[in-house]
Each structure stands twice: as structure tokens, then as C-alpha cells.
ZAMARMAR-363731 format. One record per residue (C-alpha): x, y, z. Coordinates in steps of 0.5 Angstrom, whole numbers, plus 500, padded with zeros to 3 digits. Each point is the difference from the previous one (the first is absolute). Layout:
N
XYZ;...
This chain:
392
103322662;502507501;506502496;500507499;500505506;495506499;504506499;499506505;497506497;506504500;501507498;506503497;505503505;505505497;505500505;501492499;503496494;506500496;498507496;500504507;507497502;503501493;498508500;502501507;507497498;500504494;498506505;506498505;505500494;501493501;498499492;500504494;494502498;498496494;493500496;501493497;501497507;494504503;496497495;502493502;499502507;493502499;498493496;503497506;496504505;494498496;502492501;502501507;492503501;497494496;504495505;498503506;495494503;502495495;500494503;499493497;501494504;503494498;495494499;501496507;501494497;505502494;506497503;496493500;499495495;494497496;494502497;498505506;506504500;499501492;493502501;502505505;506502496;496502494;495504504;505504504;504501493;493503497;498504505;508503501;501501493;493504499;502505506;507501499;502507498;504501494;508500501;505505497;506498496;505506500;505500494;506505500;507501498;505498506;501506505;493503499;497499507;496493499;502497506;500506504;493501498;498493501;503500507;496506502;494496498;502493503;501504507;493503500;496494497;495498505;500493498;500495506;504495495;505503496;507499497;506504496;505496497;505500494;497496494;506496499;500498508;492498499;501496494;506496504;495499506;495497495;504495497;503498506;493499503;498496494;506496501;498498507;493499498;501495495;505496505;494500505;495498495;503495495;495498495;496507501;500503493;499508501;503504506;498507497;493500504;503498507;506505499;495506498;496498506;506501504;502506497;493503501;500498507;506504501;499506496;494503497;504506498;507498496;504506498;506498495;506504499;504499494;495495496;504497495;499493496;507497498;500493501;496495496;498496507;497506502;496502494;497492500;496501507;499508500;493499496;497495504;503503507;497507499;494497497;499497506;502505505;495505496;495495501;501500507;499508501;508502500;501507498;507501497;504507500;506499496;506504497;504499494;505503495;496495495;492501497;496494501;500499492;508500500;501495505;504494498;500503493;504496495;501494505;499493497;493498502;497507501;494498496;498495506;501506505;495505496;494498504;504502507;501507497;492500498;498498507;505505504;497506495;493498502;502500508;504506500;500507497;507502497;503507501;506503497;504504505;503505495;505504505;505503496;506500505;503494503;500501507;504494502;506501495;501507503;500497507;506495497;503505497;501505506;503494504;507499500;501493497;507497502;502501507;508498502;502497504;494495503;500503507;495502505;499507496;499496494;495495503;496506503;500503493;498494497;494500505;498507499;500498492;495494501;496504504;500506495;498495495;495496503;497504506;502494505;506499504;501493499;497496494;497493500;503494498;497496494;503495495;500500492;499493497;505498495;500494496;496496506;505503506;499506504;505506500;499504506;499507501;502503507;496506499;495503495;495505499;497504494;505497495;506501504;504494503;506501505;505494501;507499503;506498495;500493502;492499499;501501493;508498498;502495506;494495498;500496494;495505496;501500492;497505494;493498501;500502507;503506499;495502494;494498504;503505505;501505495;493499497;497500507;503507503;501506497;505502506;505496503;504501506;506496502;504501506;507498502;503499493;508498501;506500497;500495494;506496498;502493498;499496506;493502500;499500493;494496500;496505504;503506495;498496494;493499503;500508501;502501493;494496498;495504505;503507497;499498493;492498502;499506504;503504494;496497495;494501503;502507502;499499507;502505505;506498505;502503507;505497503;505500506;507497498;507500502;503504494;497504494;499496494;506501497;504497506;496494502;504495496;507503498;505494500;501493498;497495495;493503497;501507503;499502492;494496500;497505505;501506496;494500497;496499506;504506503;498504494;492498501;500501507;503507499;495501494;494498505;502506505;499505494;494504499;499498493;499493502;496502506;495503496;499494496;494496501;500493503;499494495;496494502;
């Protein structure tokens, strides 16, 4: 069975790939010159070249059951793993340009099947697929090989943004899942604030997680992006953060802020899994989330939901915060809890509102309770607050 397509005899093309694009944007003034970013771009360029012509084919019978499928799968895995280029794992502090560089690489990657996804969303999807497989195959013990077959058939190159492991349910399946993906020739490029050796550190059950760390270090080269400047924080600090009133002008300003922070005019919807339920995020990209006030405070959400939002996103945009009073105190109470979660995580907040923080909740029962929230909202607009790093 022909499993691996022959790679063409390719010569480097100095005008193509992530490195030429990065240099062109520096020369055009879109990016500030940064030697640490340039070093990462050079490594991404090397991987970009190694991936050209890389096309292992999934076994024809991989989706079928029985001995024949297992034999085909084993042969495909052996051939795929033997020819797979080593991936990259880019570690650096927030705002140093990791996601930007990976995006340049992903856009240029000459791979037939590729996918860029936030790691948290990937793991949610994996758990959902395992659940559906178990329902469709009662009594069959192991969903990991067919899950790996499906993922490998969809993407030979997986680019993960924000590679983090916080959930024990993720840690329990990661080792076997990634072992199976690497066996099938899948190449991984990831960005993270955490080095592989520090993943899931200090959590119960970490000893069982250590084989995964060893496995991923065999299949990726770990690079440290030591850029001195937090470019993202500088962008946030340059943006007005509280727009009053919440009218058309404010909406346009919020649209512009989202574009400045993400490069997109509109983010994609996603969802966070919290206690076996979904918290819907209407727009998200590159660690930035955008909600209407009602998305967060008119629904029955609680502290765990807001903590998940604060952990997952370094910057949150909220449209249309209304005046608050005893008649809508359920929403006000949720808003107080939300701001506490964002504040403790040092999330950056941009908002449009009916009033400045000190006059959002002026009269009636519970107005005094809101004074601390108003104080925190004012502090969150200060340069000292904006200069602090996000706590995950």
C-alpha cells in the first residue's frame, strides 16, 4: 500500500514563506524590528520548507473495523511517523508576537490538510467526539485510535494557539491521543506561555501526565521567544477603554478596538466547557473575547463561568452595559461577580456603557455594594493596571 506520497525535489524559494512575509512587514513599518521574533521566523521558515510536499495518506480502511483496518492503520502509522518533520513549540510571555508569527506560518504552509485552532477548543472537540463514538460503539473499549484517525485525516498540520493544560480530563487523554497523532505523521506547531516541562505543574495526577511531556518533546523543538516588549499590552494601553454613552459612535470604537487587537473585523464564535455545560462566546480571536452585556449578565452564569472567561481571555470587550438598579439587581450581581473575576486575573476590559463607572448604580438598595465594583472599573482603566500581566 502506498502510504507516503513522494516529496518533489524542491529548492528553497527566498521570496515565499513566513520569514519573507515577516521581513516585508517590518520594512513596511507594520511590525517593529525585533531580533527575537526574527529568530522564531527563521525557524518557522525552515519548517515551512521541510513541510513542502509532505503528504502521508490515511489508510484506506482506517475508518473500518476489524483486523484488516488495524493492520492498515499500523502500516500507515509507521510510515507517517518515520517521515514526519519535527514540529515547533514556541514559548514566551504574553504579547510578544507568538500568535502573529504562527499565523504567518500557517497562512504560508504548503500542506494540503492543515488546521489552526485554540488548544482549549481542540480539547473540547476531542471530548465531544469521544462521547459520540462511545454512544455509537457501545462495548468497544478504546476510542483513541479512531479519534486519531479522524483528526489525522482532517489535518496533517495542527497549529495550536495557547497550549495549556488545566483540566484533569484533558490530562487523562492527552498522552495517548498525541502519541497516536504523532504515529500517524501529524506535525504540531504550538504557542504557549508555559514550557512543556511546566505543563500541569502542581496538579493532582501529574505523575501520570509526565509521559505526555516526554512524548511531545520528542516531536517538537522548543523555542523561547524572549522579546523584551509586550506589544499587545502597548496596543491595549493606547486604546480608549470606556465609551459613554453606548451609542453608534461607541459601537464603531469597539469595532475598531477589536480589529486593532485581533486583526479581524469580527471574531468567530466559540464556547467554553464549564461543569459540563457551555458558556457561549459570541466573538473570539487571539485571546480576545467580545460579548454583549446580556450575553454575560442576563443568563444564569456564576463564578465558575466568569473565572473560565477570565482564565481563557486576556482581553474582554463588553458592549452595552446599562444603568443598574434594584429592579435589575440579578444582572447587577452577576456583573459584580464578573468584574471581580476579570480584575483578579488582570484581564484587560474595554466597554461601552450608559454611564461612567461611578454613576452606573447610584440609587436604591445595593448601590453601596456596587461602590467597590465602580472603584475596580476605574482602576482597570489606569496605566498601572494595564501594565500588569494577565494571570491565567
